[in-house]
C-alpha positions as CSV (number, residue, x, y, z in Angstrom):
1,X,67.3,50.8,89.0
2,X,64.4,52.2,86.7
3,X,65.3,55.8,85.9
4,X,64.0,56.1,82.3
5,X,63.0,54.7,79.4
6,X,62.2,55.5,76.2
7,X,60.4,54.9,73.0
8,X,62.8,54.5,70.5
9,X,64.1,50.8,70.7
10,X,67.1,52.2,70.7
11,X,67.3,54.5,73.4
12,X,66.0,52.4,76.3
13,X,66.6,52.2,79.6
14,X,68.6,48.5,79.1
15,X,70.1,49.9,76.5
16,X,73.1,51.5,79.1
17,X,73.3,48.2,81.0
18,X,76.5,46.9,81.6
19,X,78.1,49.7,80.2
20,X,79.0,51.8,83.4
21,X,80.7,51.4,86.8
22,X,78.2,53.9,88.6
23,X,80.0,56.4,91.1
24,X,83.3,55.8,89.2
25,X,85.0,58.5,87.1
26,X,87.4,57.3,84.5
27,X,88.0,60.2,81.8
28,X,85.8,58.0,79.4
29,X,82.2,58.5,79.7
30,X,79.5,59.3,77.8
31,X,78.7,63.1,77.9
32,X,76.3,65.4,76.1
33,X,78.5,67.7,73.9
34,X,80.3,64.4,72.8
35,X,76.8,62.7,71.6
36,X,76.0,65.8,69.8
37,X,79.1,65.9,68.3
38,X,78.8,62.7,67.0
39,X,75.2,63.4,65.9
40,X,76.2,65.8,63.8
41,X,78.7,63.5,61.8
42,X,76.1,60.8,61.7
43,X,73.5,63.9,60.1
44,X,76.4,65.4,57.3
45,X,77.0,61.7,56.1
46,X,73.6,60.8,56.1
47,X,73.7,64.6,53.9
48,X,76.0,63.3,51.6
49,X,74.6,60.0,50.6
50,X,70.8,61.6,50.6
51,X,72.5,64.3,48.2
52,X,74.1,61.3,45.8
53,X,70.9,59.3,45.8
54,X,68.9,62.0,44.7
55,X,71.2,63.1,42.2
56,X,71.0,59.6,40.3
57,X,67.2,59.8,40.6
58,X,67.1,62.8,38.8
59,X,70.0,61.1,36.4
60,X,67.3,59.0,35.3
61,X,68.9,56.0,37.7
62,X,66.2,53.5,39.2
63,X,65.6,54.5,42.9
64,X,64.7,51.1,44.3
65,X,68.2,49.6,44.5
66,X,69.5,52.2,46.7
67,X,66.4,52.7,48.9
68,X,66.7,48.9,49.2
69,X,70.0,49.0,50.2
70,X,69.2,51.8,52.6
71,X,66.3,50.1,54.1
72,X,67.5,46.6,54.8
73,X,71.4,47.7,55.0
74,X,70.3,50.1,57.7
75,X,67.8,47.1,59.6
76,X,70.7,45.0,59.8
77,X,73.5,47.5,61.2
78,X,71.2,48.7,63.7
79,X,70.3,44.8,64.7
80,X,74.0,44.6,65.3
81,X,74.3,47.5,67.2
82,X,71.5,46.6,69.2
83,X,73.1,43.4,70.7
84,X,76.5,44.7,70.3
85,X,76.7,48.3,70.9
86,X,80.4,48.8,71.4
87,X,80.0,48.4,67.6
88,X,78.2,51.7,67.3
89,X,81.7,53.5,67.2
90,X,82.1,51.9,63.7
91,X,78.5,51.2,62.5
92,X,76.8,54.1,63.5
93,X,78.8,56.4,60.4
94,X,77.7,53.3,58.1
95,X,74.4,53.1,59.3
96,X,74.0,56.9,58.4
97,X,75.7,56.5,55.1
98,X,72.3,53.9,54.4
99,X,69.7,55.9,56.0
100,X,70.6,58.6,53.6
101,X,70.5,56.3,50.9
102,X,67.0,55.3,51.3
103,X,65.7,59.3,52.7
104,X,67.7,60.4,49.4
105,X,65.3,58.3,47.5
106,X,62.3,58.6,49.1
107,X,62.6,62.8,49.1
108,X,63.1,62.5,45.2
109,X,60.4,60.3,44.4
110,X,58.1,62.9,46.6
111,X,59.5,65.6,44.9
112,X,58.9,64.6,41.7
113,X,55.8,63.4,42.4
114,X,54.9,66.6,43.6
115,X,56.8,69.4,41.6
116,X,54.0,70.8,39.9
117,X,51.3,70.6,42.5
118,X,53.7,71.2,45.4
119,X,57.4,72.9,44.4
120,X,59.3,72.6,47.4
121,X,57.8,69.9,49.2
122,X,60.9,68.3,50.9
123,X,62.2,71.4,51.9
124,X,59.6,72.5,53.5
125,X,59.6,68.7,55.3
126,X,63.3,69.3,56.3
127,X,62.5,72.9,57.3
128,X,59.6,71.6,59.9
129,X,61.8,68.7,61.2
130,X,64.3,71.0,62.0
131,X,62.2,73.6,64.0
132,X,60.1,70.6,65.6
133,X,63.6,69.3,66.7
134,X,64.5,72.6,68.1
135,X,61.0,73.4,70.0
136,X,61.1,69.9,71.5
137,X,65.2,70.5,72.9
138,X,63.7,73.5,74.1
139,X,61.0,72.5,75.8
140,X,62.7,69.7,77.1
141,X,65.8,71.6,78.5
142,X,63.7,74.2,80.2
143,X,61.1,71.4,81.8
144,X,57.9,73.0,79.9
145,X,57.3,69.6,79.7
146,X,58.7,67.2,82.0
147,X,59.2,63.6,81.3
148,X,58.0,61.7,83.7
149,X,57.6,57.9,84.3
150,X,53.3,58.0,82.7
151,X,54.7,60.2,80.1
152,X,57.4,57.9,79.2
153,X,54.6,54.7,79.5
154,X,52.6,56.4,77.5
155,X,54.6,57.1,74.2
156,X,56.4,54.5,74.0
157,X,53.4,51.8,74.1
158,X,52.1,54.0,71.7
159,X,55.5,54.0,69.5
160,X,55.3,50.3,70.0
161,X,51.8,50.4,68.6
162,X,52.4,52.1,65.4
163,X,55.4,50.3,64.9
164,X,53.5,47.2,64.8
165,X,50.7,48.7,62.7
166,X,52.8,49.8,60.0
167,X,54.9,46.3,60.2
168,X,51.9,44.4,59.7
169,X,51.2,46.9,56.8
170,X,54.2,46.3,55.0
171,X,53.5,42.1,55.4
172,X,49.9,42.3,54.2
173,X,51.2,44.2,50.8
174,X,54.6,42.7,50.1
175,X,53.6,39.1,50.5
176,X,49.8,39.2,50.3
177,X,49.6,41.9,48.2
178,X,46.9,43.6,50.1
179,X,46.1,47.1,51.8
180,X,45.6,47.1,55.6
181,X,44.5,50.4,56.9
182,X,44.4,51.7,53.9
183,X,43.2,54.9,55.5
184,X,46.7,56.0,56.3
185,X,47.3,56.8,53.2
186,X,44.6,58.5,52.2
187,X,44.2,62.5,51.7
188,X,40.9,62.0,53.4
189,X,40.2,63.9,57.3
190,X,41.2,60.3,58.8
191,X,44.3,59.8,57.1
192,X,45.4,63.4,57.4
193,X,44.3,63.3,61.2
194,X,45.8,59.5,61.8
195,X,49.4,61.2,60.3
196,X,49.1,64.4,62.3
197,X,49.1,61.6,65.7
198,X,51.9,59.8,64.4
199,X,54.1,63.5,63.5
200,X,53.4,64.6,67.0
201,X,54.5,61.2,68.4
202,X,57.6,61.1,66.8
203,X,57.9,64.6,68.0
204,X,57.4,63.0,71.9
205,X,59.9,60.5,71.2
206,X,62.5,63.5,71.1
207,X,61.9,64.4,74.6
208,X,62.7,60.5,75.4
209,X,65.4,60.3,73.2
210,X,66.9,63.7,75.2
211,X,66.2,62.5,78.8
212,X,67.8,59.1,77.6
213,X,71.3,60.8,76.8
214,X,71.3,63.3,79.7
215,X,70.4,60.3,82.1
216,X,72.9,57.9,80.4
217,X,75.3,61.2,81.1
218,X,74.4,61.1,84.6
219,X,75.0,56.9,84.8
220,X,78.4,57.6,83.5
221,X,78.4,55.0,80.3
222,X,81.0,54.5,78.5
223,X,82.3,56.4,75.8
224,X,81.1,54.7,72.8
225,X,77.6,55.3,73.8
226,X,77.6,58.2,72.5
227,X,77.6,56.8,68.9
228,X,75.4,54.8,70.1
229,X,72.9,57.4,71.6
230,X,73.8,59.7,68.2
231,X,72.3,56.7,66.0
232,X,69.2,56.4,68.2
233,X,68.1,60.1,68.0
234,X,69.1,60.0,64.7
235,X,66.6,57.4,63.8
236,X,63.7,59.4,65.5
237,X,64.4,62.8,63.4
238,X,64.9,60.3,59.9
239,X,61.6,59.0,61.0
240,X,60.2,62.2,62.3
241,X,61.2,63.9,58.7
242,X,59.2,60.9,56.8
243,X,56.1,61.3,58.7
244,X,55.9,65.2,58.0
245,X,56.8,64.7,54.0
246,X,54.0,62.3,54.3
247,X,51.5,64.5,56.1
248,X,52.4,67.8,53.4
249,X,52.1,65.4,50.7
250,X,48.3,64.2,51.6
251,X,47.7,68.0,52.5
252,X,48.6,69.2,49.1
253,X,46.5,66.2,47.1
254,X,43.9,66.9,44.6
């Protein structure tokens, strides 16, 4: 029953397969409020580890160990949750903590690099992320932008393409020490335009996330899917923040 899709791999229609008893109420179904409450818990946990990583950077510690632990540890947990969704009940909070180590380290690096040319870069990125998330929620809530099948398909394909492109860039740089698509990191009109497109793509993924959560509630998804859905939404919000941070840094390079 193809009701919905999301560009976020963590929030696809198939994520809910095998987790529901259609038409049967058990009193233990997923709810919107429950999902948002758990998302709030994940945000707070991530904020705590973000501040820890940030403070460690400014105490003179090498940020790479925490950054790498956050990246690869978070990726490992994300893969486990993707295949064993009930595990999100206890793995999603751990993922949020690991994600915070990554976000805090990256944010501190950007803050330090731009503290003279652009003081307050990180806080502006955080503020813009919150504003964009709220705006996209209101656009979805009042159906100003309707999540149609065509919109889902376009956003999903575009997200996959960007993800594959980033993966190729990372492999080329890590293994072959060469840059693929160097323009994406440059503060040129093309590079800035690329970042604007990706920021918009991340923002539109929020619409799909909200729609997926709503449909999951309608389908009476199991209670543990609240944690899984909150984890998926966190992935998109962090992606949006990092892309906004990257865009702002490009706009303020000499």
